[in-house]
C-alpha positions in Angstrom: 74.1 0.5 73.0 76.9 1.8 70.8 78.0 5.5 70.5 76.5 6.6 67.1 73.4 5.3 68.5 73.5 7.3 71.8 75.1 10.7 69.0 72.0 10.4 67.1 69.6 10.2 70.4 70.5 13.0 71.7 70.7 14.8 67.9 74.6 15.4 68.2 77.2 14.6 65.3 80.8 13.5 64.9 82.5 17.3 64.6 79.3 19.3 65.2 78.2 20.5 68.7 75.1 22.3 67.7 72.2 19.5 67.3 69.9 21.7 66.1 71.1 21.7 62.6 70.1 18.5 61.5 66.1 19.5 61.3 67.0 22.4 59.5 67.9 21.2 56.1 69.9 23.0 53.5 71.0 26.7 54.8 71.5 26.9 58.8 69.8 30.4 60.2 69.0 31.7 63.7 65.5 32.7 62.4 64.5 29.2 60.4 65.5 27.3 64.1 62.9 29.3 65.7 60.3 28.1 63.4 57.8 25.9 65.2 57.4 22.4 64.0 53.8 23.1 63.0 53.6 25.8 60.9 54.1 24.7 57.6 51.2 21.6 58.6 48.7 24.7 59.9 50.0 26.3 56.1 48.4 23.3 55.0 51.7 22.0 52.9 52.9 19.1 53.9 56.9 18.6 54.5 59.2 15.5 54.5 60.6 14.9 58.4 64.2 16.2 58.9 66.6 13.6 59.7 68.3 14.4 63.1 71.9 14.5 63.1 71.9 15.3 59.2 73.2 19.2 58.2 73.9 17.7 54.4 71.2 16.0 52.5 74.2 14.9 50.2 75.3 12.9 53.5 72.6 10.7 53.2 73.6 9.2 49.9 76.9 8.1 51.3 76.2 7.1 54.1 75.4 3.3 54.5 76.1 2.4 57.9 73.1 4.7 59.3 70.5 2.9 56.5 71.6 -0.8 58.6 70.6 0.6 62.1 67.3 0.0 63.2 67.2 3.1 65.4 66.9 4.9 62.5 63.5 3.3 61.2 62.4 3.6 64.8 62.6 7.5 64.1 60.9 7.5 61.3 58.6 5.2 62.7 57.8 8.4 65.4 57.7 11.1 62.7 55.5 9.8 60.5 52.9 9.3 63.4 53.0 12.7 64.3 52.7 13.9 60.8 49.5 11.7 60.8 48.2 13.6 64.3 49.1 17.0 63.0 46.7 15.6 59.3 44.1 14.7 61.9 43.9 17.5 63.8 43.8 20.0 60.6 40.9 18.2 59.0 39.3 17.0 61.5 38.3 13.7 60.1 39.8 10.5 61.9 41.8 7.6 59.8 39.8 4.9 59.1 41.4 1.8 58.5 41.6 2.2 54.7 43.3 5.9 55.3 45.4 3.8 57.6 46.4 1.0 55.2 47.2 3.7 52.7 49.1 5.1 54.8 51.4 1.6 55.8 51.9 1.5 51.9 52.5 4.4 51.3 55.7 4.3 54.6 56.6 0.9 52.8 57.0 2.5 49.6 59.1 4.9 51.2 60.9 2.3 53.0 61.6 1.2 49.4 62.2 4.1 48.2 64.8 5.0 50.9 66.7 1.7 50.9 67.0 1.5 47.3 70.1 3.5 47.5 71.3 0.8 50.4 70.2 -2.2 47.5 71.8 -0.6 44.7 75.1 -0.3 46.8 75.9 -3.4 47.6 76.1 -4.7 43.9 78.8 -2.3 43.3 81.1 -4.7 45.6 80.0 -7.2 43.5 80.7 -5.5 40.1 84.9 -5.5 40.3 84.5 -9.0 40.7 82.5 -9.3 37.5 84.5 -6.6 35.7 86.5 -9.6 34.0 83.5 -11.3 32.9 82.0 -8.6 31.4 85.1 -7.5 29.6 85.1 -10.6 28.3 81.5 -10.6 27.0 81.6 -6.9 26.2 82.9 -6.9 21.9 80.3 -9.8 21.5 77.2 -7.4 22.7 78.6 -4.4 21.1 78.8 -6.6 17.7 75.1 -7.7 18.3 74.0 -4.5 19.0 75.7 -3.2 15.6 74.6 -6.5 13.4 70.7 -5.4 15.3 71.1 -1.7 14.2 71.8 -2.7 10.7 69.1 -5.6 10.8 67.0 -2.9 11.8 67.8 -0.2 9.4 67.3 -3.0 6.4 64.0 -3.5 7.5 63.5 0.2 7.5 64.6 0.7 3.7 62.6 -3.0 2.7 59.2 -1.2 4.3 59.9 2.2 2.6 60.8 0.6 -1.0 57.6 -1.3 -0.6 55.5 1.6 0.3 56.9 3.7 -2.7 54.4 2.0 -5.0 50.5 2.4 -4.5 47.8 -0.1 -6.1 47.3 2.9 -8.8 50.8 2.1 -9.9 52.1 6.2 -9.0 54.7 6.7 -7.4 54.6 7.9 -3.6 58.1 8.8 -2.9 58.4 12.4 -2.4 62.0 12.6 -2.5 63.8 13.5 -5.3 64.7 10.9 -8.4 68.6 11.6 -8.1 68.4 11.8 -4.1 71.8 10.9 -2.6 72.2 9.3 1.1 75.1 9.9 2.6 75.4 6.4 4.3 74.4 4.9 1.1 78.1 6.2 -0.2 79.9 4.1 2.7 80.7 0.7 1.3 81.3 -0.9 5.0 77.5 -0.4 5.7 76.9 -2.7 2.7 79.2 -5.1 3.7 78.1 -5.1 7.1 74.2 -6.0 5.9 75.9 -8.7 4.1 78.0 -10.5 6.4 78.1 -8.9 9.9 79.6 -6.1 11.9 82.4 -7.9 13.5 83.6 -9.7 10.1 83.7 -6.5 8.6 85.6 -4.7 11.1 87.5 -6.7 13.0 90.3 -5.6 14.3 89.9 -1.9 13.6 88.1 -0.6 16.4 90.7 -0.8 18.9 93.2 1.2 16.1 90.8 3.7 15.3 91.7 5.4 19.0 95.7 5.8 18.3 95.0 7.3 14.9 95.9 11.1 14.5 93.3 13.3 13.5 92.0 13.5 10.2 89.3 15.1 8.5 86.0 13.6 8.2 84.8 13.1 4.5 81.5 11.5 3.1 83.1 9.9 -0.7 85.7 7.9 1.2 87.1 7.1 4.5 91.2 8.3 5.1 93.7 5.3 5.9 96.5 5.7 8.5 99.0 4.6 5.8 98.0 7.8 3.5 100.5 10.9 3.6 99.7 13.8 5.5 97.2 15.8 3.7 98.1 19.1 3.1 96.5 21.9 0.7 97.2 20.8 -3.1 96.4 24.0 -4.6 93.1 23.0 -6.2 90.2 25.2 -5.0 86.7 25.3 -5.3 84.3 28.3 -6.7 80.5 28.8 -7.2 80.5 30.3 -11.1 76.1 31.2 -11.1 72.9 30.2 -9.7 70.0 29.8 -12.0 66.6 28.8 -11.3 67.6 27.3 -7.8 70.8 25.4 -9.6 74.2 26.1 -8.7 76.9 25.9 -11.1 80.4 25.2 -9.6 83.9 24.5 -11.2 87.4 23.7 -10.1 90.3 25.7 -10.0 94.1 25.5 -10.3 96.7 27.8 -8.7 99.7 28.6 -9.9 101.6 25.5 -8.1 99.1 22.8 -9.1 99.7 24.1 -12.7 103.4 23.8 -12.1 103.0 20.5 -10.9 100.5 19.4 -14.0 103.0 20.2 -16.3 105.7 17.8 -14.6 102.7 15.6 -14.9 102.6 15.8 -18.4 106.4 15.2 -19.0 106.1 12.2 -16.7 103.1 10.8 -19.2 105.3 11.7 -22.3 107.8 9.5 -20.9 106.0 6.4 -20.8 107.8 5.6 -17.4 105.3 4.9 -14.7 108.5 5.7 -12.3 108.2 9.2 -13.0 104.8 9.5 -11.7 106.0 7.5 -8.8 108.6 10.1 -8.4 106.3 12.8 -8.5 103.6 11.8 -6.5 106.5 11.1 -3.6 106.9 14.9 -4.0 103.1 15.5 -4.4 101.5 12.8 -3.0 97.8 14.2 -3.1 98.6 15.2 -7.4 95.4 14.3 -8.8 95.5 13.2 -12.0 99.1 11.7 -11.1 96.9 9.1 -8.7 94.3 8.2 -11.2 97.1 7.4 -13.8 99.3 5.2 -11.8 95.5 3.4 -10.7 95.6 2.4 -14.1 99.2 1.5 -14.2 98.6 -1.0 -11.1 95.6 -2.3 -12.3 96.8 -3.0 -15.8 99.6 -4.8 -13.5 97.2 -6.9 -11.2 97.3 -5.1 -8.4 93.8 -4.4 -7.9 94.4 -3.1 -4.1 96.5 -0.4 -5.0 94.6 0.9 -7.5 92.1 1.6 -5.6 93.2 2.7 -2.6 95.2 6.1 -5.1 91.3 6.8 -6.6 90.3 7.0 -2.9 93.1 9.0 -2.3 92.3 11.2 -5.2 88.7 11.5 -4.1 89.6 12.8 -0.8 91.8 15.1 -2.4 89.1 16.8 -4.5 86.5 16.3 -1.2 88.6 18.7 0.8 88.8 21.2 -1.5 85.2 21.4 -1.8 83.1 24.7 -1.6 81.4 25.2 1.8 77.6 25.6 -0.3 78.2 22.5 -2.7 76.2 19.6 -1.8 76.8 16.0 -2.9 72.9 15.1 -1.9 70.4 17.5 -3.0 70.9 17.2 -6.7 71.2 20.7 -7.4 75.6 21.0 -7.8 76.1 21.3 -11.2 79.6 20.7 -12.6 80.4 21.3 -16.3 82.6 18.7 -17.5 83.5 20.9 -20.5 85.9 22.8 -18.0 89.6 20.4 -17.8 89.6 20.9 -14.4 86.0 19.6 -13.6 86.9 15.9 -15.4 89.4 14.7 -12.8 86.1 14.3 -10.5 84.1 12.8 -12.6 87.0 10.0 -13.8 87.6 9.9 -10.0 84.1 9.1 -9.3 83.5 6.6 -12.5 86.7 4.4 -11.1 85.5 4.2 -7.6 82.2 3.4 -8.7 83.2 0.3 -11.0 85.8 -1.1 -7.8 83.0 -1.1 -5.8 80.6 -3.1 -8.4 83.6 -5.2 -8.3 83.5 -4.9 -4.7 80.4 -6.9 -4.4 78.6 -3.7 -3.6 76.2 -2.8 -5.4 73.9 -0.7 -3.6 77.0 1.7 -2.6 78.1 1.8 -6.6 74.4 2.8 -7.3 74.4 5.8 -5.0 78.0 6.7 -6.7 76.2 6.3 -10.3 73.3 8.7 -8.8 76.1 11.1 -7.6 77.9 11.4 -11.2 74.2 11.6 -12.8 73.4 14.5 -10.7 76.3 16.6 -11.7 75.1 17.0 -14.9 72.0 15.2 -16.0 70.7 16.7 -18.8 74.3 16.0 -20.6 75.9 12.8 -18.9 79.3 13.1 -19.9 80.4 9.6 -18.9 77.0 8.1 -19.9 76.2 6.4 -16.6 72.6 6.1 -17.7 74.2 3.1 -19.6 75.0 1.4 -16.1 72.4 2.8 -13.8 70.1 0.0 -14.7 72.3 -2.8 -13.8 73.4 -1.6 -10.8 69.7 -1.3 -9.7 68.8 -4.6 -10.9 72.2 -5.6 -8.7 71.1 -4.0 -6.1 67.4 -5.0 -6.2 66.1 -1.4 -6.4 63.7 -2.3 -8.6 61.0 0.8 -7.7 64.1 3.0 -8.0 64.5 1.4 -11.6 60.5 1.8 -12.8 60.3 5.5 -11.2 63.0 6.5 -13.0 61.9 4.9 -16.3 58.3 6.3 -15.5 59.6 10.0 -14.8 62.5 10.2 -17.5 60.6 8.0 -20.5 58.6 11.5 -21.6 61.5 13.9 -22.0 64.6 11.3 -22.1 62.9 8.5 -24.5 65.0 6.2 -22.4 63.1 3.1 -24.0 65.1 3.6 -27.2 68.2 2.5 -25.1 68.5 -1.2 -25.3 69.8 -1.4 -21.6 66.4 0.2 -20.4 64.5 -1.6 -22.7 65.5 -5.1 -21.6 65.8 -4.0 -17.9 63.1 -2.3 -17.2 60.8 -5.5 -17.9 63.2 -7.7 -15.7 62.7 -5.4 -12.9 58.8 -5.5 -13.5 58.9 -9.4 -13.1 61.2 -9.7 -10.4 58.8 -7.4 -8.6 55.5 -9.7 -9.3 58.0 -12.5 -8.3 57.8 -10.8 -4.1 54.9 -12.6 -1.8 54.7 -9.6 0.2 53.0 -7.6 -2.3 49.1 -7.6 -2.7 47.7 -9.6 -5.9 46.8 -6.5 -7.6 50.3 -5.1 -7.5 51.5 -8.7 -8.5 48.9 -8.7 -11.3 49.9 -5.2 -12.7 53.7 -6.1 -12.2 53.5 -9.3 -14.8 51.2 -7.4 -17.3 53.8 -4.5 -17.5 56.8 -7.1 -17.5 55.3 -8.9 -20.4 54.0 -6.2 -22.6 57.5 -4.3 -22.2 60.0 -7.3 -23.1 57.7 -8.2 -26.0 58.0 -4.5 -26.8 61.9 -4.6 -26.5 62.4 -7.9 -28.3 60.5 -6.2 -31.4 62.7 -3.0 -31.2 66.1 -4.7 -30.8 65.8 -8.1 -32.0 69.6 -8.8 -32.2 70.2 -8.8 -28.3 68.3 -11.8 -28.0 71.0 -14.9 -29.4 74.0 -12.9 -28.3 72.3 -12.9 -25.0 71.1 -16.6 -25.0 74.9 -17.7 -26.0 76.2 -15.7 -23.2 73.9 -17.9 -20.9 74.7 -20.9 -22.1 71.6 -21.8 -23.4 70.9 -23.8 -26.7 67.2 -21.9 -27.9 64.4 -23.9 -30.0 64.2 -24.6 -33.5 61.7 -22.1 -33.9 63.5 -19.3 -32.8 67.0 -20.6 -34.4 65.2 -21.0 -37.6 63.3 -18.0 -37.5 64.8 -14.9 -39.8 64.0 -12.1 -37.3 66.7 -13.4 -34.4 68.4 -14.8 -36.7 72.2 -13.5 -37.9 70.5 -11.0 -40.4 69.6 -8.8 -37.7 72.6 -8.7 -36.0 74.3 -7.7 -39.5 72.0 -5.1 -40.7 71.5 -2.9 -37.4 74.3 0.2 -37.5 77.6 0.2 -36.2 76.3 2.7 -32.7 73.4 0.3 -32.2 75.9 -2.9 -32.5 78.0 -1.2 -29.6 75.2 -0.8 -27.1 73.6 -4.2 -27.7 77.2 -5.7 -27.3 77.3 -3.5 -24.2 74.7 -4.8 -22.6 75.2 -8.1 -22.8 78.2 -9.1 -21.9 77.2 -6.3 -18.5 73.8 -7.8 -18.0 73.7 -11.8 -19.1 74.3 -13.3 -15.4 71.2 -11.6 -14.5 69.2 -13.5 -16.7 70.1 -16.9 -16.1 67.8 -17.7 -13.4 65.0 -20.6 -14.4 62.1 -18.2 -13.7 63.5 -15.8 -15.8 64.7 -17.7 -18.9 61.4 -19.8 -19.0 59.2 -16.2 -18.8 61.9 -14.4 -21.7 60.9 -18.1 -23.7 57.1 -17.5 -23.4 57.5 -13.6 -24.6 59.9 -14.4 -27.5 57.2 -17.5 -28.8 54.5 -14.3 -28.3 56.5 -12.2 -30.3 57.0 -14.2 -33.4 53.5 -14.7 -33.7 53.1 -11.3 -33.9 55.9 -11.2 -36.4 54.3 -13.5 -38.7 51.1 -11.9 -38.3 52.7 -8.8 -39.9 52.1 -6.5 -37.0 52.5 -3.0 -37.7 54.2 -2.4 -34.9 57.6 -4.6 -36.2 57.6 -2.4 -39.4 57.7 0.8 -37.1 60.5 -0.9 -35.2 62.5 -1.7 -38.1 62.0 1.8 -39.4 63.3 3.5 -36.6 66.3 1.2 -36.4 67.5 2.5 -40.0 66.7 6.1 -39.2 68.1 6.2 -35.7 71.1 4.9 -34.2 73.6 5.9 -37.2 76.1 7.4 -35.3 76.9 7.1 -31.2 77.3 10.4 -29.4 80.5 11.3 -27.9 79.7 10.4 -24.3 78.6 6.7 -25.2 82.8 6.2 -26.4 83.7 7.4 -23.2 81.5 5.1 -21.5 83.1 2.5 -23.4 86.6 3.1 -22.7 86.3 4.0 -19.2 83.9 0.5 -18.5 87.0 -2.0 -20.7 83.9 -4.0 -21.3 86.3 -6.8 -23.7 82.1 -7.2 -26.1 82.0 -3.3 -26.2 85.1 -3.0 -27.4 85.4 -5.5 -30.0 82.2 -3.4 -31.5 84.0 -0.3 -31.6 84.3 0.6 -35.4 87.9 0.1 -37.0 88.6 3.7 -38.5 91.8 4.6 -40.3 94.4 7.7 -40.7 92.2 11.2 -38.8 89.2 8.7 -37.0 92.4 7.2 -35.4 94.0 10.7 -34.4 90.7 11.7 -33.5 90.0 8.9 -31.1 93.2 9.1 -29.7 93.2 12.9 -29.0 89.7 12.2 -27.0 91.3 9.6 -24.8 94.2 12.2 -24.2 91.8 15.1 -23.6 90.0 13.2 -21.1 93.4 12.1 -19.0 93.5 8.6 -20.5 97.2 9.4 -22.2 97.9 5.7 -21.7 94.6 4.6 -23.6 95.5 7.1 -26.4 99.1 5.6 -26.9 97.6 2.0 -26.2 95.0 2.7 -28.9 97.7 3.9 -31.8 99.9 1.2 -30.8 97.1 -1.7 -31.7 96.1 0.0 -34.8 100.0 -0.6 -36.1 100.1 3.1 -36.4 103.4 4.3 -34.8 105.9 3.1 -37.5 109.3 4.9 -38.2 107.9 5.4 -41.5 105.8 8.3 -39.7 107.4 11.7 -41.1 106.7 12.8 -37.5 109.3 15.2 -35.8 107.6 14.1 -32.5 110.3 12.4 -30.3 109.8 9.5 -27.5 105.9 11.0 -26.9 104.4 7.8 -28.4 107.4 5.9 -30.1 107.7 7.7 -33.3 111.4 8.4 -34.1 112.1 11.5 -36.8 115.3 13.1 -38.0 114.6 16.5 -36.2 113.9 15.5 -32.0 114.8 17.2 -29.1 112.6 20.0 -27.5 113.1 22.7 -29.7 110.3 24.3 -32.0 112.4 25.8 -34.1 114.0 22.9 -35.5 111.4 20.9 -35.7 109.0 23.3 -37.6 112.2 23.4 -40.3 112.5 19.6 -40.3 108.7 18.8 -40.6 106.6 21.5 -42.9 103.4 19.7 -41.4 104.1 21.1 -38.1 104.6 24.7 -39.2 101.9 24.7 -40.8 99.5 24.1 -37.8 97.4 26.9 -36.2 100.4 28.5 -33.5 97.8 28.1 -30.6 97.6 24.3 -31.6 101.2 24.0 -32.4 101.8 24.5 -28.9 99.8 21.8 -27.5 101.0 18.8 -25.7 98.4 17.0 -27.4 100.0 17.6 -30.6 103.0 15.7 -29.6 101.1 12.4 -28.8 98.3 13.2 -32.3 101.4 13.9 -34.4 102.3 10.1 -33.9 99.1 8.9 -35.0 99.2 10.2 -38.4 100.1 8.4 -41.8 102.2 8.9 -44.3 100.1 10.6 -46.5 98.5 12.8 -44.5 97.8 16.7 -46.2 98.8 19.6 -44.3 94.6 20.3 -44.9 93.5 17.3 -43.1 96.2 18.4 -40.3 94.6 21.8 -40.3 91.4 20.0 -39.3 92.9 17.7 -36.8 93.8 21.2 -35.2 90.5 22.9 -35.8 88.8 20.0 -33.9 91.5 20.1 -31.4 90.6 23.9 -30.9 86.9 22.7 -30.5 88.0 19.3 -28.1 89.5 22.6 -26.0 86.7 24.6 -26.1 
């Protein structure tokens, strides 16, 4: 017998002389040492037998050799027998075979529990050998877990989308219509659902450990290649709170205003290198980032253009007010304040880049965000875009809900995009097999009724839509005057812009053969109503003549920012002061290069222009330079303008657009427009 076994029989332990400490548990003491062994049993409480020779219970976890000794197991069996004798004397009931079997099973369970540390410790030695195998398979397991999480989230979204609409057609979603989710603002989440986490992230995860600390934001993810962020001089202030709606505004400090003046000088120089130099000194100047992004996009450097827009959004988000929320839908920004326009433009341009990148769901979330900042006025007219993004993202429930909730007070059916996109959304809903038969029949009926109403109200959409889809209409449609060329010529210019914008943007969604077959059936039904002289046809014709006389300013903003060829070509060809007003609008909106391009495209930047502006838009005169007195003496027109307008840098751009025959009165009207737009 070994020395270790002899020490255990005598109750001794290495480095300990008093053998009684092992029977006491945690705290040794003379009073507890003299406690008789049957006191705890007589009191009715059951106590685990203390192991002899162990003064610290934590030693039972690390002591592996004591578990392997057979003498230790014999001592445990003797302790259990002593407990059974004590329990039998106290209760007076002999232990039968069943109770004895139960006791044996309890003992076996205790043995298994006691042996668990031993069994769990043995594989620890093997873990070191398996580290190389687990390290090679660790990344694959992590990628699979990410893909599983993304698939579960996608299933949850699908089930939520199905549960939004009940059999009665009432929307059951209790969240606000323009509710924005933070996770949908990240395009990587959408790309992971399409291509998987490994294809999107790649080798980014090991590099993130070495990345320096940056502020986390929701709109964009800061990159390692960006300069270190510092305060730019932009701040957001809470103006007022009315009826639970909070109105905010951006403010420019004195330092930022000085940089803004340098930016205007750089734009007037017509040299993008000056903007680059300004960004080297002020890497987070928002207007410079937006302007240089347009320059990079014109040079077909899409990656750099998108990166500059993201940096501008990051700079603006770092200046947010602590109370400003992107998701609540109750925060407003007034577009009429020039300081707030950069945020609108950055969001819209970022939205367009996301749509071209193939992230329609993320683009839809940004579109909802822009609309929530000013839903009453909609300064960028994103209502002309939100239907297209909803169809591309397959968010048919959101589009139909928006039409049902806003039709009564916004009259969305009078916009061609909603008139055609909503029935298309109902048609796609009627093709989903997981819905009930009642829901499918209701969706088909609504789709047919709404598309027929849209074709009667806007007959000029059909033929351009078929031409873009490379579809030849049948003889009955081409020969009928209702959808002929007369329908496109007789419509107002403002309506022509809306229809051209919709056809050029959403024609790819109508190329599906099933959609074309459904459209053909409803076109023949509309022709039958026209031949039967339905009074609805005359009513819609009267509405077209009375409405759409002139497009509001937000539609022009949307057409210029979207840069759709079809919509830009539909802009009215104007001359004289109207060109100056259009260029003025572009300049005020922060699109200085677009204003100059518009003037140059119409051929109004000629040397014959008697303006004394030098270098701003390419016009030359005899009184160049920056001396205001010299310019006013040489050009009587400039001296007749109001003093508040004379000092405006926008006049330097607009004066070059005026034709030779412009009178002093017309220039004063232009100055009045400048003051009105600035207010």
